[in-house]
C-alpha positions in Angstrom: 9.0 0.1 -16.3 9.5 1.4 -12.8 12.2 0.1 -10.5 10.9 -0.8 -7.1 12.5 0.7 -4.1 13.8 -2.2 -2.1 14.8 -1.9 1.5 17.1 -4.8 2.6 16.0 -6.3 5.9 12.7 -4.5 6.1 10.7 -7.6 6.9 13.1 -8.5 9.7 13.0 -4.9 10.9 9.2 -5.0 11.1 9.3 -8.3 13.0 11.8 -6.9 15.5 9.6 -3.8 15.9 6.6 -6.0 16.6 8.5 -7.8 19.3 9.3 -4.5 21.0 6.0 -2.8 20.5 2.9 -4.2 18.8 1.5 -0.8 17.7 4.6 0.5 15.9 4.4 -1.7 12.7 0.7 -0.5 12.3 2.0 3.1 12.4 4.6 2.2 9.8 1.8 1.2 7.4 0.1 4.5 7.9 3.4 6.3 7.3 3.9 4.3 4.1 0.5 5.5 3.0 1.4 9.1 3.7 4.6 8.8 1.6 2.6 7.3 -1.2 0.0 10.1 -1.0 2.7 12.5 -2.5 2.6 10.4 -5.7 -1.2 9.9 -5.5 -1.9 13.7 -5.4 0.4 14.3 -8.4 -1.0 11.5 -10.4 -4.6 12.6 -9.7 -3.8 16.1 -10.9 -3.1 14.9 -14.4 -6.0 12.4 -14.9 -8.8 13.7 -17.2 -12.1 14.1 -15.5 -15.5 13.3 -16.9 -17.2 11.7 -13.9 -14.2 11.7 -11.5 -14.3 8.0 -10.9 -10.9 7.3 -12.5 -9.3 10.2 -10.6 -10.9 8.9 -7.3 -9.7 5.3 -8.0 -6.0 6.3 -7.6 -5.2 5.4 -4.0 -2.4 4.4 -1.7 -2.6 0.8 -0.4 0.3 -0.1 1.9 1.2 -2.9 4.2 3.7 -3.0 7.0 6.4 -3.9 4.5 5.3 -2.4 1.2 4.0 0.9 -0.1 1.7 0.7 -3.2 -0.3 3.0 -5.4 -3.2 1.5 -7.3 -5.7 2.9 -9.9 -8.8 1.5 -11.4 -11.0 -1.3 -9.9 -14.7 -2.0 -10.2 -15.7 1.7 -10.2 -13.3 2.6 -13.0 -12.3 -0.5 -14.9 -11.2 1.7 -17.8 -8.4 3.3 -15.8 -5.6 1.1 -17.3 -6.7 2.2 -20.7 -6.5 5.9 -19.6 -3.1 5.4 -18.1 -1.4 3.1 -20.6 -3.5 3.3 -23.8 -4.4 0.6 -26.3 -7.6 -0.3 -28.1 -11.1 -0.7 -26.5 -14.7 -0.7 -27.6 -16.6 -2.7 -30.1 -14.2 -4.3 -32.5 -11.4 -2.4 -30.7 -12.5 0.8 -32.6 -11.3 3.3 -30.0 -7.6 3.7 -30.0 -5.3 5.5 -27.5 -1.5 5.4 -28.2 0.1 2.8 -26.0 2.7 4.1 -23.5 4.4 1.3 -21.5 5.7 3.9 -19.0 2.1 5.1 -18.4 0.8 8.7 -18.3 -0.2 9.3 -14.6 1.0 7.0 -11.8 4.5 6.1 -13.1 5.1 9.6 -14.3 4.1 11.0 -10.8 6.3 8.4 -9.2 9.3 9.3 -11.2 8.7 13.0 -10.7 8.4 12.6 -6.9 10.7 9.7 -6.3 13.2 11.8 -4.2 10.4 13.1 -1.9 8.9 9.6 -1.7 12.2 8.0 -0.6 12.8 10.8 1.9 9.4 10.2 3.5 9.9 6.4 3.6 13.3 6.9 5.2 11.8 9.3 7.8 9.0 6.9 8.6 11.5 4.1 9.2 13.7 6.3 11.4 10.6 7.5 13.3 9.4 4.0 13.9 12.8 2.9 15.2 13.1 5.9 17.5 9.6 5.3 18.9 10.7 2.0 20.4 14.0 3.4 21.7 16.4 2.4 18.9 19.0 5.0 18.2 19.5 5.7 14.5 22.3 7.8 13.0 
C-alpha cells in the first residue's frame, strides 16, 4: 500500500501559526487541496467513463494538518470496485481482477509523488513566511 507522507511537528506548527495569525492555517488547508489536485487530475484521467460519476467522485479533501484524496461515495458507490477490483453483482458474478495497489488514485499518487511533496513543502514555507517566520 501507499506510504503516508508524515511531517514531524506539523500539528504544533499549525497551532503556532494560529497563535500568530488566525487566517494562515485556513490558507494552509487550501494549499494542501491544491497539492492534492495534482494527483486528482491524473487519477481522473485514467478512470473509465460511462456516466462520469466515478470520475467526478475523485476529490481532494484536506484539513489544516492532512491532505487526502477520496473517491466514491453515495453518487458512485461502485468506485472501490473500479479502482481495486473484486466480485460484485448477483451471486458475485461480475469479476474484476483484484489489485491491492489500485488502478487510479494510488497509481496517480506514486506517479506524482515528487510534485506533490514539492507543493506541500512550498505551501508550508509560504504559510510560515506570511506570518514573518524566516525559512531557509
